[in-house]
LOVEXDREN-749917 format. One record per atom (N, C-alpha, C): residue number from 1; chain; x, y, z. Coordinates in steps of 0.02 Angstrom, whole numbers, plus 50000, padded with zeros to 5 digits. Layout:
! LOVEXDREN-749917
{NUM, 'A', {X, Y, Z}}
...
//
This chain:
! LOVEXDREN-749917
{1, 'A', {51612, 49188, 49892}}
{1, 'A', {51577, 49250, 49880}}
{1, 'A', {51609, 49304, 49923}}
{2, 'A', {51625, 49360, 49892}}
{2, 'A', {51656, 49414, 49930}}
{2, 'A', {51604, 49449, 49974}}
{3, 'A', {51628, 49487, 50020}}
{3, 'A', {51585, 49523, 50067}}
{3, 'A', {51539, 49571, 50030}}
{4, 'A', {51566, 49607, 49979}}
{4, 'A', {51525, 49654, 49940}}
{4, 'A', {51472, 49618, 49900}}
{5, 'A', {51490, 49561, 49871}}
{5, 'A', {51441, 49523, 49833}}
{5, 'A', {51385, 49498, 49878}}
{6, 'A', {51402, 49476, 49938}}
{6, 'A', {51353, 49451, 49985}}
{6, 'A', {51304, 49507, 50004}}
{7, 'A', {51330, 49566, 50018}}
{7, 'A', {51286, 49623, 50035}}
{7, 'A', {51241, 49641, 49977}}
{8, 'A', {51269, 49639, 49916}}
{8, 'A', {51229, 49655, 49857}}
{8, 'A', {51173, 49603, 49848}}
{9, 'A', {51188, 49540, 49857}}
{9, 'A', {51138, 49487, 49851}}
{9, 'A', {51084, 49497, 49904}}
{10, 'A', {51102, 49515, 49965}}
{10, 'A', {51054, 49527, 50018}}
{10, 'A', {51008, 49585, 50001}}
{11, 'A', {51037, 49639, 49973}}
{11, 'A', {50997, 49697, 49953}}
{11, 'A', {50947, 49679, 49898}}
{12, 'A', {50971, 49641, 49849}}
{12, 'A', {50927, 49620, 49794}}
{12, 'A', {50871, 49576, 49821}}
{13, 'A', {50887, 49531, 49866}}
{13, 'A', {50836, 49487, 49895}}
{13, 'A', {50783, 49527, 49932}}
{14, 'A', {50804, 49579, 49968}}
{14, 'A', {50756, 49621, 50004}}
{14, 'A', {50711, 49658, 49955}}
{15, 'A', {50739, 49683, 49901}}
{15, 'A', {50700, 49718, 49851}}
{15, 'A', {50649, 49671, 49819}}
{16, 'A', {50671, 49611, 49802}}
{16, 'A', {50626, 49561, 49772}}
{16, 'A', {50570, 49544, 49820}}
{17, 'A', {50586, 49535, 49883}}
{17, 'A', {50534, 49519, 49933}}
{17, 'A', {50484, 49575, 49938}}
{18, 'A', {50508, 49637, 49938}}
{18, 'A', {50463, 49695, 49943}}
{18, 'A', {50417, 49699, 49882}}
{19, 'A', {50445, 49686, 49823}}
{19, 'A', {50404, 49687, 49762}}
{19, 'A', {50351, 49632, 49765}}
{20, 'A', {50371, 49573, 49785}}
{20, 'A', {50324, 49517, 49787}}
{20, 'A', {50268, 49530, 49837}}
{21, 'A', {50283, 49555, 49896}}
{21, 'A', {50231, 49567, 49945}}
{21, 'A', {50187, 49626, 49927}}
{22, 'A', {50213, 49674, 49889}}
{22, 'A', {50172, 49731, 49870}}
{22, 'A', {50122, 49713, 49816}}
{23, 'A', {50134, 49658, 49781}}
{23, 'A', {50088, 49636, 49728}}
{23, 'A', {50030, 49594, 49755}}
{24, 'A', {50039, 49566, 49813}}
{24, 'A', {49986, 49524, 49843}}
{24, 'A', {49932, 49570, 49869}}
{25, 'A', {49871, 49558, 49849}}
{25, 'A', {49816, 49600, 49872}}
{25, 'A', {49770, 49559, 49916}}
{26, 'A', {49747, 49590, 49970}}
{26, 'A', {49702, 49558, 50017}}
{26, 'A', {49635, 49593, 50011}}
{27, 'A', {49583, 49554, 50004}}
{27, 'A', {49516, 49584, 49996}}
{27, 'A', {49490, 49610, 50063}}
{28, 'A', {49466, 49672, 50062}}
{28, 'A', {49436, 49704, 50121}}
{28, 'A', {49372, 49738, 50098}}
{29, 'A', {49323, 49738, 50141}}
{29, 'A', {49260, 49772, 50127}}
{29, 'A', {49257, 49834, 50170}}
{30, 'A', {49246, 49891, 50139}}
{30, 'A', {49241, 49954, 50176}}
{30, 'A', {49176, 49989, 50159}}
{31, 'A', {49152, 50027, 50205}}
{31, 'A', {49091, 50066, 50195}}
{31, 'A', {49109, 50140, 50193}}
{32, 'A', {49085, 50174, 50142}}
{32, 'A', {49094, 50246, 50137}}
{32, 'A', {49025, 50277, 50128}}
{33, 'A', {49019, 50341, 50145}}
{33, 'A', {48953, 50371, 50140}}
{33, 'A', {48936, 50385, 50066}}
{34, 'A', {48874, 50403, 50054}}
{34, 'A', {48849, 50412, 49986}}
{34, 'A', {48885, 50467, 49948}}
{35, 'A', {48901, 50521, 49983}}
{35, 'A', {48937, 50577, 49951}}
{35, 'A', {49007, 50554, 49930}}
{36, 'A', {49041, 50519, 49974}}
{36, 'A', {49107, 50493, 49957}}
{36, 'A', {49104, 50446, 49898}}
{37, 'A', {49054, 50403, 49897}}
{37, 'A', {49046, 50355, 49843}}
{37, 'A', {49035, 50390, 49776}}
{38, 'A', {48993, 50441, 49777}}
{38, 'A', {48978, 50479, 49716}}
{38, 'A', {49040, 50515, 49690}}
{39, 'A', {49076, 50548, 49735}}
{39, 'A', {49136, 50584, 49715}}
{39, 'A', {49191, 50537, 49691}}
{40, 'A', {49198, 50480, 49725}}
{40, 'A', {49247, 50430, 49704}}
{40, 'A', {49232, 50404, 49635}}
{41, 'A', {49168, 50390, 49621}}
{41, 'A', {49148, 50366, 49555}}
{41, 'A', {49161, 50419, 49502}}
{42, 'A', {49143, 50482, 49516}}
{42, 'A', {49155, 50536, 49469}}
{42, 'A', {49230, 50545, 49454}}
{43, 'A', {49270, 50542, 49506}}
{43, 'A', {49343, 50547, 49497}}
{43, 'A', {49369, 50490, 49454}}
{44, 'A', {49345, 50431, 49468}}
{44, 'A', {49367, 50372, 49430}}
{44, 'A', {49347, 50378, 49357}}
{45, 'A', {49286, 50400, 49344}}
{45, 'A', {49263, 50408, 49275}}
{45, 'A', {49303, 50462, 49239}}
{46, 'A', {49318, 50517, 49273}}
{46, 'A', {49353, 50573, 49243}}
{46, 'A', {49426, 50556, 49228}}
{47, 'A', {49457, 50516, 49271}}
{47, 'A', {49528, 50501, 49264}}
{47, 'A', {49543, 50433, 49233}}
{48, 'A', {49491, 50391, 49230}}
{48, 'A', {49499, 50322, 49205}}
{48, 'A', {49545, 50281, 49249}}
{49, 'A', {49549, 50300, 49312}}
{49, 'A', {49586, 50262, 49363}}
{49, 'A', {49535, 50224, 49404}}
{50, 'A', {49545, 50159, 49416}}
{50, 'A', {49496, 50121, 49454}}
{50, 'A', {49486, 50149, 49525}}
{51, 'A', {49424, 50144, 49548}}
{51, 'A', {49409, 50168, 49616}}
{51, 'A', {49452, 50133, 49668}}
{52, 'A', {49464, 50069, 49658}}
{52, 'A', {49505, 50031, 49706}}
{52, 'A', {49575, 50060, 49712}}
{53, 'A', {49602, 50086, 49658}}
{53, 'A', {49669, 50115, 49660}}
{53, 'A', {49669, 50177, 49705}}
{54, 'A', {49616, 50217, 49702}}
{54, 'A', {49612, 50275, 49746}}
{54, 'A', {49603, 50254, 49819}}
{55, 'A', {49566, 50201, 49831}}
{55, 'A', {49557, 50176, 49900}}
{55, 'A', {49624, 50152, 49927}}
{56, 'A', {49661, 50114, 49886}}
{56, 'A', {49727, 50090, 49908}}
{56, 'A', {49774, 50149, 49922}}
{57, 'A', {49771, 50200, 49880}}
{57, 'A', {49813, 50259, 49892}}
{57, 'A', {49794, 50293, 49958}}
{58, 'A', {49729, 50298, 49971}}
{58, 'A', {49706, 50329, 50033}}
{58, 'A', {49728, 50290, 50094}}
{59, 'A', {49724, 50224, 50090}}
{59, 'A', {49747, 50182, 50146}}
{59, 'A', {49822, 50193, 50157}}
{60, 'A', {49859, 50196, 50103}}
{60, 'A', {49931, 50207, 50109}}
{60, 'A', {49947, 50273, 50142}}
{61, 'A', {49910, 50326, 50124}}
{61, 'A', {49921, 50391, 50155}}
{61, 'A', {49907, 50390, 50230}}
{62, 'A', {49854, 50356, 50250}}
{62, 'A', {49837, 50352, 50321}}
{62, 'A', {49889, 50312, 50358}}
{63, 'A', {49911, 50256, 50329}}
{63, 'A', {49963, 50215, 50363}}
{63, 'A', {50028, 50254, 50370}}
{64, 'A', {50047, 50292, 50320}}
{64, 'A', {50107, 50333, 50325}}
{64, 'A', {50099, 50386, 50379}}
{65, 'A', {50041, 50417, 50382}}
{65, 'A', {50028, 50469, 50432}}
{65, 'A', {50035, 50442, 50503}}
{66, 'A', {50010, 50381, 50514}}
{66, 'A', {50009, 50353, 50582}}
{66, 'A', {50063, 50300, 50592}}
{67, 'A', {50116, 50302, 50553}}
{67, 'A', {50169, 50252, 50558}}
{67, 'A', {50200, 50249, 50628}}
{68, 'A', {50208, 50307, 50660}}
{68, 'A', {50236, 50308, 50728}}
{68, 'A', {50192, 50270, 50776}}
{69, 'A', {50126, 50278, 50769}}
{69, 'A', {50079, 50243, 50814}}
{69, 'A', {50085, 50168, 50803}}
{70, 'A', {50090, 50147, 50741}}
{70, 'A', {50095, 50076, 50725}}
{70, 'A', {50158, 50046, 50754}}
{71, 'A', {50215, 50079, 50745}}
{71, 'A', {50278, 50052, 50770}}
{71, 'A', {50281, 50052, 50846}}
{72, 'A', {50247, 50100, 50878}}
{72, 'A', {50247, 50103, 50951}}
{72, 'A', {50200, 50051, 50980}}
{73, 'A', {50148, 50033, 50943}}
{73, 'A', {50097, 49988, 50968}}
{73, 'A', {50119, 49916, 50977}}
{74, 'A', {50170, 49895, 50941}}
{74, 'A', {50193, 49826, 50946}}
{74, 'A', {50148, 49779, 50908}}
{75, 'A', {50149, 49716, 50928}}
{75, 'A', {50110, 49664, 50894}}
{75, 'A', {50036, 49669, 50912}}
{76, 'A', {49994, 49658, 50862}}
{76, 'A', {49922, 49657, 50874}}
{76, 'A', {49892, 49594, 50848}}
//
């Protein structure tokens, strides 16, 4: 295998791993206030997007915002 082929295989393997781990979902229970719940339900009904999808998007936004804190914090 040539050096370029090896690098390409490594890149493809990383992409496959990222896709596989992004599909695995872990169940979490969260509490939101009544106003948030009402607005989330209304948004979901209006857009036909599941409420869980909006919650996942919100978690992603928060994690991106605080990425520096996470990387500085080390192992937990």
